[in-house]
Structures are given as structure tokens and as C-alpha cells.
C-alpha positions, 0 to 999 in steps of 0.5 A, spaced: 500 500 500 505 504 501 509 503 495 502 505 491 502 511 495 509 513 493 508 511 486 502 516 486 505 521 490 511 521 485 506 521 479 502 527 482 509 531 483 511 530 475 504 531 473 504 538 477 511 540 474 509 538 467 503 542 468 506 548 471 512 548 465 506 548 460 504 554 463 511 557 463 512 555 456 505 559 454 507 565 458 514 565 455 512 564 448 507 570 448 513 574 450 517 572 444 512 569 439 510 576 436 517 579 434 516 576 427 509 578 427 510 586 428 510 588 421 503 585 420 500 587 426 503 594 425 499 594 418 493 592 422 493 597 427 495 603 422 502 604 425 509 603 424 512 596 426 517 600 431 511 603 435 509 596 437 515 595 441 510 598 447 506 592 447 512 588 448 515 593 453 508 594 457 508 586 458 515 586 461 514 592 465 507 589 468 511 582 470 517 586 473 512 590 477 508 584 480 512 579 480 515 581 487 508 581 490 507 574 487 509 571 494 505 575 498 499 573 494 500 566 494 501 565 501 495 569 503 490 566 498 493 559 496 497 557 490 491 553 487 487 559 487 492 564 485 495 559 479 488 558 476 486 565 476 493 567 473 491 562 468 484 565 467 487 572 466 492 570 461 487 566 457 482 571 457 487 577 455 490 573 450 483 572 446 482 580 447 489 581 444 487 577 438 481 581 438 484 588 438 483 593 433 488 599 435 494 599 438 491 602 445 487 596 445 492 591 444 497 595 449 491 595 455 490 587 453 498 586 454 498 589 461 492 585 463 496 579 460 502 581 464 498 581 470 496 573 469 504 572 467 506 575 473 502 571 478 503 564 474 510 563 473 513 565 481 506 561 484 507 555 479 514 554 481 513 555 488 507 550 488 512 545 485 518 547 490 513 546 496 511 539 494 517 536 491 522 532 496 529 534 495 531 528 492 526 529 486 528 537 486 533 536 480 528 533 475 522 538 477 527 544 476 529 541 469 522 540 467 520 547 470 527 550 466 526 548 459 520 553 457 525 559 459 530 556 454 526 553 448 521 559 448 526 564 445 529 560 440 522 557 437 518 563 438 520 567 432 520 562 427 513 560 430 510 567 430 512 567 423 509 561 420 503 563 424 503 570 421 504 567 414 499 561 413 494 564 418 493 571 421 497 574 427 491 574 431 492 566 431 498 567 435 493 569 441 487 565 439 491 558 440 492 560 448 484 559 449 484 551 448 490 551 452 489 555 457 482 552 459 485 545 459 490 548 464 485 551 468 482 544 469 488 541 471 491 546 475 484 545 480 486 538 480 493 538 481 496 544 484 496 543 492 492 549 496 499 551 499 498 557 503 501 561 509 497 560 515 500 567 518 496 573 515 502 578 515 500 585 512 501 587 505 508 591 505 505 597 501 512 601 502 516 595 499 511 594 493 511 601 491 519 602 492 520 595 488 515 597 483 519 604 482 525 600 482 523 595 477 520 600 472 526 605 472 531 599 471 527 595 466 525 601 462 532 604 462 535 598 460 531 597 454 532 605 452 540 603 453 539 598 448 536 602 443 539 605 437 538 612 438 539 613 446 537 619 449 542 619 454 539 624 459 533 620 460 536 614 460 541 616 466 535 619 470 531 612 469 537 608 471 539 613 477 532 613 480 531 605 479 538 604 483 536 609 488 529 606 489 532 599 489 537 601 494 531 604 498 527 597 497 533 593 500 534 597 506 527 597 507 526 589 507 532 589 512 528 593 517 521 592 516 517 587 521 513 584 515 517 585 508 514 583 502 521 580 500 526 577 506 533 577 504 535 572 509 535 567 503 542 570 501 545 568 507 544 561 505 551 560 501 548 556 495 542 561 494 547 567 494 552 564 489 546 562 484 543 570 485 550 573 484 554 569 479 548 565 477 545 572 475 551 573 470 550 567 467 543 568 466 544 575 463 549 572 458 545 567 455 539 571 455 543 575 449 544 569 445 537 568 442 537 576 440 544 575 437 544 569 433 539 571 428 542 577 427 549 574 426 546 569 420 541 574 417 544 581 418 552 579 418 552 573 413 546 575 409 541 569 410 534 569 409 529 568 416 527 561 414 535 558 414 537 562 420 531 559 424 533 552 422 540 553 424 538 556 431 533 550 432 540 546 433 540 550 440 533 548 441 535 540 439 541 541 444 537 543 450 532 538 449 537 532 448 541 534 455 534 534 459 535 526 460 542 527 462 541 532 467 540 528 473 545 523 472 550 528 471 549 532 477 548 525 482 555 523 479 559 529 479 556 533 484 553 541 483 560 544 484 564 540 479 559 539 474 557 547 474 565 549 473 566 544 468 560 545 464 560 552 465 567 552 462 564 548 456 559 553 455 564 559 455 567 555 450 561 554 446 559 562 446 566 564 444 566 559 438 560 563 435 564 569 435 569 565 430 563 563 425 563 566 418 559 565 412 564 560 409 564 555 415 561 548 414 554 548 415 555 541 419 560 545 424 555 551 425 550 546 427 555 542 432 557 548 435 550 551 436 547 544 438 553 543 443 552 550 446 544 548 447 547 542 451 551 546 455 547 552 457 541 547 458 545 543 463 548 550 467 541 553 467 538 547 470 544 546 475 544 553 477 536 553 478 536 547 482 542 549 487 538 555 488 533 552 492 537 546 495 538 548 502 533 553 503 528 551 509 521 550 507 519 557 511 523 561 507 521 558 500 516 563 498 521 569 499 527 565 496 522 564 490 520 571 489 527 574 490 529 569 485 524 570 480 525 578 480 532 577 479 531 572 473 526 578 470 532 583 471 537 578 468 533 577 462 532 584 460 539 586 461 541 580 457 538 583 451 541 590 452 547 587 453 547 584 446 545 591 443 551 595 447 556 589 445 554 590 438 555 598 438 561 597 442 563 592 436 562 597 431 567 602 434 572 597 436 572 594 429 572 601 426 579 602 430 582 596 428 580 597 421 575 590 421 569 593 418 569 589 412 569 583 416 562 580 415 558 580 422 564 583 426 560 587 431 555 582 432 562 577 433 565 582 438 558 582 442 559 575 443 566 576 446 563 581 451 557 576 453 562 570 453 567 575 458 561 576 462 559 569 463 566 567 465 566 572 470 560 569 473 564 562 474 568 565 479 563 565 484 562 558 483 569 557 486 566 559 493 562 553 493 564 547 498 564 540 495 558 538 498 554 544 496 547 541 494 548 534 497 541 533 500 539 534 493 544 531 488 545 525 494 553 526 492 557 525 498 
């Protein structure tokens, strides 16, 4: 009887993780899939394609503002209710995005969609973290991390396919049956975990964090634009940094802070927040830089560029079954350092690709890069929660989600800044005629950022995360 219960519990955990991962995929995909549909959407709304960037920005800013409050909301009302409601909001907003006939309507619905997404991702992860035993955490986190790796890769070509053969509106309509099915499953599978202590809402922390996130995310986006308003960008980033400093100071002193910083004292969590954020920032630039290298640098068409980038996706998926055995065999520290160096080498190899590089070699480099990035992403995300006490899980999850959101935004900005620096450096060195040289220099920059992040892993003890990896 106990064996049957154990099997049922394991099966329930895996189904919950799969459901949450599916919701994550839907949410991450909607953040990237419209990139190739922007020209067609612009024609529908009667505006320039560049004007639609506000739709993407509004979505990202809504996520940034509400993610810090997600932990308190889940603790207060229960993960099952909040996650199901988030799915409902996201699904309804998706349909309304498809029905929009003006830019203003579309932006309003993207904000509503962002509200659903902001609650969906952290609350879903929290439900899995709170109900998964330590020895199954690697598998659960591996399941939760693949959407973040896969969606940016397949989103643009999928959006282009739907737009070409149906209509851009179907990018949003397809979420309706998926969302309804996910809501039905969520009510059955997501445990109704909540905090019995009714702590008050931290209004000061929420407002200061919201100001910090809006200023930083929007300032970083402006930093990555072709024509920079230096004064406005500097003002936003300065205001964001000041608000962030105030928020951190407030969280340390408040009786009931929205985000507790105690988890940073746990060494494994601290390492994944500092060095891990540099890794997440660097790999977030890859889906942005690769299509530019192939299309702008090498003159490929979008279709063939998309096919090449799918090699990264294939590497991500191929690594998933090997993640748990490798962590158990080598332990977190050794594996993350060795795999991290391989990931750095794969990133740097992209800077040496040329229009004349053999196709099979390009595919192998991209495939191996997908393998190493998948392993590192899963390993760091698992190690982050390996030693966190159950009572601190909600706060740690909120802090991790907020840092991840900032890292993703910074990654794209970093790629754009690298390209502009590359244009200047290539001019100084007389290399401007080399195909894609500015984008290649950007790859070198993000490789250095990734390498710097690896040094933080040296602080880990050899037994780091052993309660999860079972590596003694």
C-alpha cells in the first residue's frame, strides 16, 4: 500500500511540474512569439512596426512590477487559487489581444496579460518547490527550466509561420484551448499551499520595488536602443538604483517585508543570485544575437537562420535526460565549473563563425552550446533552492524570480551595447569589412561576462547541494 502511495505521490509531483512548465512555456512564448509578427500587426493597427515595441515593453514592465508581490499573494490566498486565476487572466487577455483593433487596445490587453504572467510563473514554481522532496528537486527544476530556454529560440520562427499561413491574431487565439485545459488541471493538481500567518501587505516595499523595477527595466531597454537619449536614460537608471537601494534597506528593517533577504545568507542561494545572475544575463543575449549574426552579418534569409538556431533548441532538449545523472555523479560544484567552462567555450566559438564555415560545424557548435547552457541553467536553478528551509521558500522564490526578470532584460541590452561597442572597436582596428564583426565582438563581451560569473562558483564547498544531488 505504501509503495502505491509513493508511486502516486511521485506521479502527482511530475504531473504538477509538467503542468506548471506548460504554463511557463505559454507565458514565455507570448513574450517572444510576436517579434516576427510586428510588421503585420503594425499594418493592422495603422502604425509603424517600431511603435509596437510598447506592447512588448508594457508586458515586461507589468511582470517586473508584480512579480515581487507574487509571494505575498500566494501565501495569503493559496497557490491553487492564485495559479488558476493567473491562468484565467492570461487566457482571457490573450483572446482580447487577438481581438484588438488599435494599438491602445492591444497595449491595455498586454498589461492585463502581464498581470496573469506575473502571478503564474513565481506561484507555479513555488507550488512545485513546496511539494517536491529534495531528492526529486533536480528533475522538477529541469522540467520547470526548459520553457525559459526553448521559448526564445522557437518563438520567432513560430510567430512567423503563424503570421504567414494564418493571421497574427492566431498567435493569441491558440492560448484559449490551452489555457482552459490548464485551468482544469491546475484545480486538480496544484496543492492549496498557503501561509497560515496573515502578515500585512508591505505597501512601502511594493511601491519602492515597483519604482525600482520600472526605472531599471525601462532604462535598460532605452540603453539598448539605437538612438539613446542619454539624459533620460541616466535619470531612469539613477532613480531605479536609488529606489532599489531604498527597497533593500527597507526589507532589512521592516517587521513584515514583502521580500526577506535572509535567503542570501544561505551560501548556495547567494552564489546562484550573484554569479548565477551573470550567467543568466549572458545567455539571455544569445537568442537576440544569433539571428542577427546569420541574417544581418552573413546575409541569410529568416527561414535558414531559424533552422540553424533550432540546433540550440535540439541541444537543450537532448541534455534534459542527462541532467540528473550528471549532477548525482559529479556533484553541483564540479559539474557547474566544468560545464560552465564548456559553455564559455561554446559562446566564444560563435564569435569565430563566418559565412564560409561548414554548415555541419555551425550546427555542432550551436547544438553543443544548447547542451551546455541547458545543463548550467538547470544546475544553477536547482542549487538555488537546495538548502533553503521550507519557511523561507516563498521569499527565496520571489527574490529569485525578480532577479531572473532583471537578468533577462539586461541580457538583451547587453547584446545591443556589445554590438555598438563592436562597431567602434572594429572601426579602430580597421575590421569593418569583416562580415558580422560587431555582432562577433558582442559575443566576446557576453562570453567575458559569463566567465566572470564562474568565479563565484569557486566559493562553493564540495558538498554544496548534497541533500539534493545525494553526492557525498
